[in-house]
C-alpha positions as CSV (number, residue, x, y, z in Angstrom):
1,M,87.4,83.5,83.1
2,H,87.2,87.3,82.5
3,E,89.8,89.2,84.5
4,N,87.2,91.2,86.5
5,A,85.3,88.0,87.3
6,N,88.5,86.3,88.4
7,L,89.3,89.3,90.6
8,A,85.9,89.3,92.2
9,F,86.2,85.5,92.8
10,L,89.6,85.9,94.4
11,R,88.3,88.7,96.7
12,Q,85.4,86.5,97.8
13,E,87.8,83.6,98.5
14,T,90.0,85.9,100.5
15,A,87.1,87.3,102.5
16,G,86.1,83.7,103.3
17,V,89.6,82.7,104.5
18,I,89.8,85.9,106.7
19,G,86.4,85.2,108.1
20,T,87.4,81.6,109.0
21,I,90.6,82.9,110.7
22,L,88.5,85.4,112.7
23,D,86.0,82.7,113.7
24,L,88.9,80.6,115.0
25,Q,90.1,83.4,117.3
26,P,89.4,82.5,121.0
27,R,86.5,84.2,122.7
28,S,87.5,82.9,126.1
29,S,90.5,81.3,127.6
30,G,90.5,77.7,128.6
31,G,93.0,74.9,128.9
32,S,92.4,72.1,126.5
33,G,94.7,69.7,124.7
34,G,95.4,69.8,121.0
35,V,96.2,72.6,118.6
36,S,95.4,76.1,119.8
37,T,93.5,78.5,117.5
38,D,96.6,80.6,117.2
39,E,98.5,77.6,115.9
40,T,95.7,76.8,113.5
41,V,95.8,80.3,112.1
42,Q,99.6,80.1,111.8
43,I,99.3,76.8,109.9
44,M,96.7,78.3,107.6
45,A,98.8,81.4,107.0
46,E,101.9,79.3,106.1
47,Q,99.8,77.2,103.7
48,I,98.5,80.3,102.0
49,L,102.0,81.8,101.7
50,Q,103.3,78.5,100.1
51,K,100.6,78.8,97.4
52,I,101.6,82.4,96.5
53,E,104.3,82.1,93.9
54,I,104.0,85.5,92.2
55,E,107.0,87.7,92.5
56,L,107.0,90.9,90.5
57,D,110.3,92.3,89.4
58,I,110.2,95.6,87.6
59,E,113.6,94.9,86.1
60,E,112.1,91.9,84.3
61,G,109.2,93.9,82.9
62,R,108.8,95.0,79.3
63,K,111.5,97.7,78.8
64,E,109.2,99.9,76.6
65,L,106.9,100.4,79.6
66,F,109.7,102.3,81.3
67,D,110.8,104.5,78.4
68,L,111.3,108.1,79.1
69,D,109.5,111.0,77.3
70,H,111.4,113.5,75.0
71,K,112.3,115.5,78.1
72,G,113.8,112.5,80.0
73,R,110.9,112.1,82.4
74,E,108.9,109.0,83.3
75,Y,105.4,108.9,81.9
76,S,102.7,109.1,84.6
77,M,101.5,105.6,83.8
78,T,105.0,104.3,84.4
79,T,104.9,105.9,87.9
80,V,101.5,104.3,88.6
81,L,102.8,100.9,87.3
82,K,105.8,101.1,89.7
83,Q,103.6,102.1,92.6
84,E,101.1,99.3,91.9
85,C,103.9,96.8,91.7
86,E,105.2,97.9,95.1
87,R,101.7,97.8,96.6
88,F,101.2,94.3,95.2
89,M,104.4,93.0,96.7
90,K,103.5,94.3,100.2
């Protein structure tokens, strides 16, 4: 699958999961047995976190991406790459 198509697919799936979670939120209070909607959301969130195995470590990246220019400065794309890695990990 093309990278952009895959990204669009993942965004659509994420929107679906978030929509389901919002639909599960209580609209009124009531006492009934079983699993509460908060517990259902917690279970779903834990299942999603277990599936996420991607851990970005800049130190394990390709060293040439972090080379400095002739004046000893980082290239602007290196700065962007580091910022995007930090954003992704959040």
